[in-house]
C-alpha atoms as one frame of an Amber mdcrd trajectory, in Angstrom:
protein
 -50.088   2.162 -20.014 -50.468   0.251 -16.578 -50.314   0.976 -13.210 -46.557
   1.560 -13.077 -45.924   3.590 -15.940 -47.193   7.139 -18.023 -48.166   6.766
 -21.322 -45.728   9.206 -22.525 -42.012  10.196 -21.480 -42.187  13.677 -19.681
 -41.200  16.778 -21.515 -37.546  16.877 -19.343 -36.559  13.113 -20.188 -35.427
  14.003 -23.772 -32.991  16.903 -22.714 -31.917  14.548 -20.042 -31.455  11.949
 -23.087 -29.213  13.890 -24.857 -27.312  15.156 -22.258 -26.353  11.881 -21.580
 -25.793  10.841 -25.276 -23.677  13.645 -25.779 -20.952  11.649 -23.998 -21.204
   9.031 -26.619 -22.090  11.161 -29.629 -22.024  14.409 -30.869 -24.189  17.338
 -30.099 -26.148  17.403 -33.293 -26.216  13.226 -33.517 -27.440  13.461 -29.565
 -30.126  16.160 -30.208 -31.062  14.364 -33.410 -31.588  10.753 -31.080 -33.886
  13.013 -28.521 -35.853  14.504 -31.199 -36.209  11.056 -32.837 -37.554   9.470
 -29.606 -40.004  12.412 -29.326 -41.707  11.130 -32.441 -41.803   7.262 -32.101
 -44.364   5.661 -30.618 -44.218   3.952 -27.490 -43.501   0.217 -27.584 -43.256
  -2.467 -24.853 -40.552  -4.539 -23.977 -39.775  -7.249 -21.077 -37.330  -6.033
 -18.068 -35.066  -8.716 -18.459 -34.847  -8.367 -21.929 -33.726  -4.501 -22.025
 -31.480  -5.395 -19.506 -29.758  -8.152 -21.516 -29.318  -6.089 -24.512 -27.912
  -2.895 -22.812 -25.328  -5.328 -21.064 -25.535  -2.628 -18.136 -25.248  -4.192
 -14.435 -28.531  -4.070 -11.854 -27.980  -1.497  -9.820 -28.380  -2.165  -5.838
 -31.928  -1.746  -4.186 -30.443   0.795  -1.935 -29.310   2.987  -4.705 -30.640
   6.507  -4.069 -32.477   6.802  -7.352 -33.339   3.280  -7.552 -34.839   3.719
  -4.227 -36.562   6.782  -4.971 -38.638   5.071  -7.861 -39.754   2.081  -5.688
 -41.157   4.581  -2.835 -42.702   6.756  -5.879 -44.328   2.905  -7.168 -45.168
   2.260  -3.856 -46.874   5.384  -3.581 -49.282   4.838  -6.610 -47.404   7.602
  -8.584 -46.377   6.808 -12.374 -42.899   6.383 -13.593 -42.023   7.913 -17.261
 -40.985   5.327 -20.159 -37.680   4.373 -20.887 -35.829   6.228 -23.800 -33.400
   3.916 -25.748 -31.289   4.081 -28.848 -29.782   1.219 -30.894 -26.572   1.927
 -32.166 -24.139  -0.552 -34.267 -25.851  -3.512 -32.855 -25.786  -2.088 -29.042
 -28.845  -1.086 -26.952 -27.977   2.446 -24.975 -30.746   3.520 -22.175 -30.627
   7.144 -22.873 -32.846   8.192 -19.922 -34.514   5.480 -17.332 -31.854   3.190
 -16.176 -32.756   3.985 -12.563 -36.325   3.420 -13.617 -35.676   0.548 -15.194
 -33.467  -0.856 -12.078 -36.499  -0.456  -9.467 -39.387  -2.078 -11.937 -36.868
  -5.217 -12.330 -36.945  -5.529  -8.351 -40.751  -5.622  -8.534 -40.626  -8.538
 -11.664 -37.964  -9.143 -13.947 -40.904 -10.029 -16.268 -42.524  -6.845 -16.425
 -43.451  -5.031 -19.291 -41.659  -1.749 -19.916 -42.923   0.963 -22.174 -40.096
   2.461 -23.825 -39.480   4.917 -27.039 -36.388   3.019 -29.552 -34.772   4.697
 -32.243
């Protein structure tokens, strides 16, 4: 996809997304969202737009997981695309919030590969 991102999400991202979504939806709905995320193509959105739509705060640069992702990128390793769910006009970052924050520190205008259902 580019120098920071893998082409497709990693296999472990989908169960992580379903696990998070279970806090908001039933197990069946969460698993259905995860299954749909596997099937849709990867698209690209701007970091700043994903943040605005999700209404989530930017985590500090010294957050342990943000820091780990920044180190990963600086070493030349690629990050997994972000998994997003749009529900009732709200955007949920189902998996990849820390990756999202890390790349925002590189540039808020970066294109972020993501899967959106």
